[in-house]
Steps between C-alpha positions, in 0.01 A plus 500: 500500500491878472806718553386637838388162633828349382702773669308454827550122488871540426545748787321289760688190383830684552390612848407141587840376378675767707306392811623142447859625459460685832394174668139599564235232554202738461434738212209746532387735227212711377376467144263752341264403220320770306218512255298212638146597407300176493246520784453121495865420544769416256863423453765695684760407243751763613490361853529143372804586288673663795425202727650274232810721479558464875425127507747447214770619741417218744239666721151359564198722563394456863239770559321762292271788587326731253374853559313730264683807384380812323256440219529146368849438639585228749807449720623152585713449809694177452716298737732236358705245692796277423591170655781509754 
């Protein structure tokens, strides 16, 4: 994992842990992935790593929506839920 991807994953994992400590049952976040230039599709590894970082804290991905950004960037809007 690259330094930037690792830092993003660490940060979102910490935010997810803080949401649990605050007693939240829903965690929503936006994840930006840059440099995706394969017109036929491809891995969004940065997004996957950040989803894994949140799920490691005990959340489960409930819904996801993706929007194109500038150039080849994409934004993922993710909603995670915890059991009661």
